[in-house]
C-alpha positions in Angstrom: -2.8 -11.8 6.1 0.6 -10.4 7.2 0.3 -7.6 9.7 2.3 -5.2 7.3 -0.2 -5.9 4.6 -3.1 -5.1 7.1 -1.3 -1.8 8.1 -0.8 -0.8 4.4 -4.5 -1.4 3.6 -5.7 0.5 6.5 -3.2 3.3 5.8 -4.6 3.4 2.2 -8.1 3.6 3.1 -7.3 6.2 5.7 -5.4 8.3 3.4 -8.0 8.4 0.7 -6.2 6.3 -1.8 -9.1 3.8 -2.0 -11.6 6.7 -2.8 -10.3 6.5 -6.4 -10.6 2.6 -6.8 -13.7 1.3 -8.7 -15.9 -0.4 -5.8 -15.8 -3.5 -8.0 -12.1 -3.8 -8.0 -11.3 -3.2 -4.2 -10.8 -6.9 -3.6 -8.3 -7.1 -6.3 -6.8 -3.9 -5.2 -6.4 -5.5 -1.6 -4.7 -8.5 -3.1 -2.3 -6.2 -5.0 -1.0 -4.9 -1.7 1.0 -8.0 -1.3 3.0 -6.8 -4.5 4.1 -3.7 -2.4 5.1 -5.8 0.6 6.7 -8.8 -1.4 7.4 -7.8 -4.9 8.4 -4.2 -4.4 10.1 -4.8 -1.3 13.4 -4.2 -3.1 12.5 -0.6 -3.4 11.9 -0.5 0.5 8.3 0.2 0.9 7.6 -2.7 3.1 11.1 -3.1 4.5 11.2 0.5 5.7 8.3 0.1 7.8 9.3 -3.4 9.1 12.6 -1.8 10.1 11.2 1.4 11.7 8.2 -0.1 13.4 6.5 3.2 13.0 5.0 5.5 10.4 7.7 7.9 9.8 7.5 10.6 7.1 10.1 8.5 5.0 7.8 5.4 5.4 4.7 7.3 4.5 6.3 8.9 1.4 7.5 5.3 0.3 3.9 3.9 0.9 2.3 6.8 -1.0 4.6 6.3 -3.9 4.0 2.5 -4.1 0.2 3.0 -3.8 0.3 5.6 -6.6 2.4 3.4 -8.8 0.0 0.5 -9.0 -3.3 2.2 -8.2 -4.2 3.5 -11.6 -5.1 0.0 -12.9 -8.0 -0.1 -10.5 -9.5 3.4 -11.1 -13.2 3.7 -11.7 
C-alpha cells in the first residue's frame, strides 16, 4: 500500500471519520481511499500532501472534504 494511502487511512481513523462507517464495510472503505489518492488527485487531496510533506491546515481541509464526499456510502 502506498505510504500516502496509509497516512490518509490513519488520519481518517484518528479524526473520527471511521466512527461513522459500518463495521462490515471498513475494508471496502479502506480500499476506497485509493480513489482519493488516485482518482480524486485532480482536486489535489493527495497531491497537496505529497507536495507539502506535512499535514498543513490546507491538506487537512482537503482530506476532510474528500473523506466526507465518499464516506456516506459506507455509513451504518
